[in-house]
C-alpha positions as CSV (number, residue, x, y, z in Angstrom):
1,M,-15.5,-4.1,-15.8
2,R,-16.6,-5.4,-19.1
3,H,-15.0,-2.5,-21.6
4,R,-12.6,-1.8,-19.0
5,R,-9.5,-2.1,-21.2
6,E,-11.3,0.1,-23.9
7,L,-11.6,2.5,-21.3
8,A,-7.7,2.5,-20.2
9,E,-6.9,2.5,-23.6
10,T,-9.0,5.5,-24.6
11,F,-8.9,7.7,-21.8
12,G,-4.7,7.0,-21.6
13,A,-4.2,8.4,-25.0
14,L,-6.4,11.2,-24.4
15,T,-4.7,11.8,-20.4
16,A,-1.1,11.6,-21.9
17,T,-1.2,14.5,-24.4
18,W,-1.4,16.6,-20.8
19,Q,0.6,17.7,-18.0
20,S,-0.5,16.9,-14.4
21,A,-0.7,20.5,-13.4
22,E,-2.6,21.0,-16.3
23,L,-5.1,18.0,-16.3
24,L,-6.0,18.5,-12.6
25,A,-7.1,22.3,-12.8
26,A,-9.0,21.6,-16.1
27,L,-10.8,18.4,-14.1
28,E,-11.0,20.7,-10.7
29,Q,-12.6,23.8,-13.4
30,A,-15.4,20.8,-14.5
31,G,-15.8,20.4,-10.9
32,I,-14.7,16.5,-11.6
33,P,-12.9,15.4,-8.1
34,S,-9.3,14.5,-8.7
35,G,-6.1,14.4,-7.1
36,P,-2.3,13.5,-8.5
37,I,-1.2,10.0,-8.3
38,N,2.8,10.4,-6.7
39,T,5.8,8.6,-7.7
40,Y,7.8,7.4,-4.6
41,P,10.2,10.1,-4.5
42,E,7.0,12.7,-4.7
43,V,5.4,11.3,-1.9
44,F,8.8,11.5,0.4
45,A,8.9,15.1,-0.8
46,D,5.2,16.2,0.0
47,P,5.0,18.9,2.9
48,Q,2.3,16.9,4.2
49,V,3.7,13.7,4.2
50,R,6.4,15.3,6.4
51,E,4.6,17.4,8.8
52,R,2.6,14.1,9.6
53,G,5.3,12.4,10.2
54,I,4.4,8.9,8.3
55,V,7.6,8.2,7.0
56,F,9.2,5.6,8.7
57,E,12.2,3.3,7.7
58,A,12.0,-0.8,8.7
59,E,14.1,-3.8,8.0
60,H,12.4,-5.9,5.2
61,V,13.5,-9.4,5.3
62,Q,14.1,-9.3,1.5
63,A,14.7,-5.8,0.8
64,G,16.8,-4.5,3.7
65,K,16.0,-1.2,4.5
66,V,13.0,0.6,3.1
67,R,11.4,3.7,3.7
68,F,7.4,3.7,3.9
69,C,4.5,5.7,4.9
70,A,2.6,4.6,7.7
71,S,-1.1,4.9,7.8
72,P,-2.2,8.7,8.4
73,I,-5.3,8.0,10.3
74,R,-4.8,8.7,14.0
75,F,-7.5,8.0,16.8
76,T,-7.6,10.0,19.7
77,G,-6.4,8.1,22.8
78,L,-4.8,5.1,20.5
79,E,-0.6,5.6,20.0
80,P,0.3,3.8,16.0
81,R,1.5,0.7,16.0
82,G,5.2,1.0,15.9
83,P,7.3,0.6,12.5
84,M,7.1,-3.1,11.1
85,A,7.9,-3.0,7.0
86,P,5.2,-5.4,5.0
87,P,5.5,-9.4,5.3
88,V,7.1,-11.8,2.5
89,L,4.3,-14.3,2.1
90,G,4.1,-17.2,4.4
91,Q,6.2,-15.2,6.9
92,H,4.3,-15.2,10.0
93,T,2.4,-18.2,8.9
94,E,3.9,-20.7,11.8
95,E,2.6,-17.9,14.5
96,V,-0.9,-17.5,13.1
97,L,-1.7,-20.9,13.0
98,A,0.0,-22.5,16.1
99,G,-0.3,-19.1,18.1
100,E,-3.8,-17.1,17.2
101,L,-5.6,-20.8,16.2
102,G,-3.9,-23.3,18.6
103,L,-2.8,-25.5,15.6
104,S,-0.3,-28.4,16.7
105,G,2.8,-29.1,14.1
106,E,1.4,-32.2,13.0
107,E,-2.0,-29.6,12.0
108,I,0.2,-27.2,10.4
109,A,2.3,-30.5,8.4
110,R,-0.7,-31.5,6.9
111,L,-2.0,-28.3,5.8
112,R,1.0,-27.6,4.1
113,A,1.4,-31.4,2.6
114,D,-2.0,-30.2,1.1
115,K,-0.2,-27.3,-0.1
116,V,-3.3,-25.6,1.8
117,V,-0.9,-22.9,3.3
């Protein structure tokens, strides 16, 4: 981590001169495991992503309807959870503190006053 910035600058300058497909081919030829970093449009257009059926739309509290990719990991006998947009900061605080941890309204108010939650 000490030299992360210098390494990023060095490798950024080197890789900027390559087209993605050429760089991936050169890395494969050299036996270096690698893969592309796709843009969002590339992710949603990927045949594997479409075939696995992991693209879904969900309502986000701030952004409205947004497309996401569900986890591609599937376990035999377990149904994946329905599509949910990621929560915004604090969206489920009350549910977790009161419902799952059993804190009272007073305890939650005290935590909020102390800026703990």
